[in-house]
N, C-alpha and C positions, 0 to 999 in steps of 0.2 A: 504494500500500500504506500502511495506517495504522500508526503507531507506537504500541506499548502502553507506557505509563509508569505507575509506581506499582504498588501491590499489586492483584492480581486474585484473584477466587474461582475455584474449580475449575469452576463452571458457566460463568463468563465465558471461562476458558481453553479449555474444551471446545468453545466456539462459534467459536474462532479458525480461519480458513482455513489450509490447509496452505501453508507457505512454499515458494518455489522454492529448490532447492539445499540443503535441510536439513529440520530438524523443530524444533518448539518443545518445550521442557521447562519445567516449573513448579518453581522452586526457592524455597521459603519465600515464596511469593506473588509472586515476580518471574518474568516470562516471559523465557526465555533461548533464543536461536536457536542450535541445535547443528547442525554440519555432518554429512553422512552419513559413516559409517565408511569408511575406505579399505580396499581388499581385503586387504592384508597385516595390518592391524590387526584386521580381522574374523577372519582365519584364526588369529591369535595368541589371540584370545578364544575362538573356537569349539572348537578342538582340545582344550584342557584341560577345557572345559565338557562336551564329548561324552564324555571319559574319566571324568569324575566323576559323570555322570548315573546310571549303574547303581548307584552306591553310596548315592545319596540315597533316603530312605524315600519310598514312594509316597504321594501325597496321595489321600485319600478324597473322592469327589464326593458331592453331595447324594443321588444315586440309589443309592449303595452300601448 
C-alpha cells in the first residue's frame, strides 16, 4: 500500500483505492484514514438523526 503525503486535489483523492478497515476522508487537502463506526456509536448518531429528519425542509430535485 502506498502512503499519501502532502496536499492532494479532490481528483487525486477520488482515485485512491478503498483502504482495508476504514475509509479515507479529505481534510483541507490532507488524506486522513478514518476507522469504521462502531455499532453503539452509529446507533447514538442515527436515532437523533431519524427523529429530526421529519422536521427538516424537503430538498427540491432538478426534476421538480
